[in-house]
C-alpha positions, -999 to +999 in steps of 0.1 A: -914+562-234-887+542-252-862+523-231-825+528-236-822+495-255-851+505-278-835+538-285-803+521-295-820+496-317-842+522-333-821+553-336-838+585-348-827+599-381-809+627-364-790+604-339-752+605-342-725+593-318-714+629-313-749+640-303-751+610-279-718+620-264-728+656-261-760+646-243-740+624-219-717+653-212-745+677-205-761+652-181-728+647-163-723+684-160-758+689-145-751+661-120-718+676-110-734+710-107-760+696-083-733+680-062-711+711-060-736+740-055-713+757-030-683+757-053-678+785-079-682+773-114-650+769-134-647+790-165-655+773-197-624+760-216-618+782-246-607+772-280-619+736-279-643+740-308-626+748-341-656+750-363-694+746-362-713+729-390-750+734-387-747+735-350-724+705-347-690+714-334-657+701-346-632+700-318-594+701-312-596+665-301-611+654-334-584+673-353-556+659-332-570+624-338-569+630-376-533+644-373-522+614-354-537+589-378-522+607-408-488+607-392-482+644-400-446+655-392-443+684-368-430+707-395-461+702-416-488+703-389-498+740-395-506+734-431-520+700-425-543+713-398-562+736-422-565+707-448-577+682-422-602+706-407-617+711-441-619+673-445-637+670-411-662+697-422-668+678-454-673+645-434-698+662-411-718+675-441-719+641-457-729+625-424-757+649-419-771+643-454-767+606-449-788+608-417-815+628-435-818+600-460-816+574-433-785+558-449-771+553-414-800+528-408-794+508-440-787+472-429-755+470-448-742+502-433-752+491-398-735+458-403-703+476-415-705+499-384-709+469-361-679+451-377-657+482-374-668+486-337-660+449-330-625+452-346-617+484-327-627+468-294-608+436-302-577+456-312-579+477-280-581+445-259-552+429-277-531+460-273-539+461-236-530+424-232-499+424-254-488+460-246-454+472-255-430+443-255-401+466-258-372+465-282-351+434-286-316+436-271-285+443-291-275+407-283-308+393-298-303+414-330-267+402-334-278+366-328-304+368-355-279+384-379-253+357-373-277+328-376-291+340-409-260+348-431-280+341-463-300+373-456-270+394-446-233+386-447-237+359-475-266+376-493-267+370-531-286+390-556-301+376-588-305+398-619-330+382-642-346+390-676-381+379-685-404+374-715-439+378-702-469+363-721-503+347-717-503+313-702-522+300-732-493+308-754-471+283-736-476+253-760-455+222-762-439+237-793-428+268-773-415+247-745-394+227-769-381+259-785-372+272-750-354+239-741-333+241-772-326+279-771-293+292-759-306+326-749-338+345-743-333+364-776-337+331-795-370+325-779-380+361-786-373+355-823-394+323-822-423+343-806-420+370-832-421+345-860-453+330-846-468+364-839-472+355-802-475+387-782-451+391-752-435+418-731-401+422-715-391+428-679-361+429-657-362+416-621-338+418-593-343+395-563-320+384-535-316+355-510-332+378-484-365+381-502-369+346-516-377+313-498-346+293-490-355+265-513-361+289-542-328+306-535-310+273-535-325+263-569-316+296-584-280+293-571-277+259-586-286+271-621-259+281-645-259+316-659-283+320-688-305+290-680-341+294-691-371+284-671-408+289-672-429+303-643-467+304-646-490+326-625-527+324-633-532+337-668-497+349-672-465+330-679-429+342-677-398+328-694-369+338-671-332+338-677-306+344-649-284+372-662-261+376-632-256+364-596-235+387-575-225+391-539-246+417-521-236+415-484-254+436-458-236+448-426-250+445-391-251+483-389-274+485-419-296+456-411-300+463-374-330+487-376-350+462-397-340+432-376-351+451-345-385+459-360-390+424-372-381+408-339-405+431-321-433+424-345-426+386-342-428+388-304-461+407-306-475+382-330-465+353-307-480+369-277-512+377-296-514+341-309-509+328-273-538+350-261-561+338-289-552+301-279-559+309-243-593+323-250-602+294-273-592+269-247-616+284-221-645+291-245-674+269-255-675+271-293-703+252-310-704+250-348-741+251-358-732+246-394-711+214-393-699+219-428-679+249-416-664+231-386-626+230-387-608+197-396-572+186-393-562+206-423-579+239-412-554+265-401-565+295-380-555+328-398-542+339-364-544+373-348-527+392-377-554+418-379-554+423-342-517+421-333-494+451-334-478+436-365-463+406-381-431+400-401-427+431-422-408+441-453-390+472-465-358+486-478-328+492-455-309+525-458-323+530-494-302+501-506-331+480-518-321+454-492-348+434-476-339+418-443-354+391-423-389+392-437-383+360-457-367+342-428-397+335-406-430+322-418-414+305-448-406+337-466-437+359-463-417+390-472-420+407-505-391+428-517-395+461-535-382+457-570-387+464-606-412+437-613-437+441-584-451+415-561-468+394-587-435+382-602-420+375-568-450+353-558-449+336-592-412+330-588-417+314-554-442+290-567-428+284-601-392+277-593-402+250-568-415+229-597-384+231-618-365+200-630 
């Protein structure tokens, strides 16, 4: 007879977590029945099973879990329930076929399952330790608002035009032409004459979604100044078309500041817990080449914490609040050009003359 450990290490093709759970529940019911022979049996709960697929039941609990994960609004739950139940049926069919072909015993699949299991347990532990830190007070929100006027009351918005091309196209000749040009159109004429392919784009960024040093450089530039930004295989010639005031009131910014401060607190608590565990653990690096050095930075508990500094629009105004304030501007603002241009701008402007 196999021991329990052997059974876990060598699951049968028909073994599934639901079957194991079902067996455990049956054993528990038998044990309880033996301990309560004199008590009348309680009637079976009705309506818990929503469907049966080749004898495997799909329950209300499973459907509720799917609804919760999908974040279905109350008004749409009736329609969503039917759709999600069909998805659960499809998943059960696929799982059964995978078990028949022993895919669940494939080393790569088993490794992925173990990784997912470890992440779920680690996240559950961190959630228990960190818990709900609660919302920041109104005074904390106002304090952040007042200490960061560049993101709110003094917020500036940059409207920029771009010519986008391959990095290989940026030759010394093109740079010289851009230095002598008075407008982006003059450079476009130059590119056309050399049959150099390029595209056009318009970008809107603000002091709320750029690093402070990048914002300062842009604010110091005169209107119409041209500058190159390179990002991998792509280069952009950018011209500042307009800089305008775009202040944000406390009433508009407060919800996002509240979320940001709560996320930051969670991140700090999670990081502190990681450091506590590291300080009490005995960690040996068997491969010395992978041992950390003075320049190695821990990625932190981002994947385990309830969240880090976030981004998003405020009141549909395209305003991104404090995401760029902490962590040296990790926030990415929604905009016409996408995240690639924003990252390129961060890095490229820093190297301007």
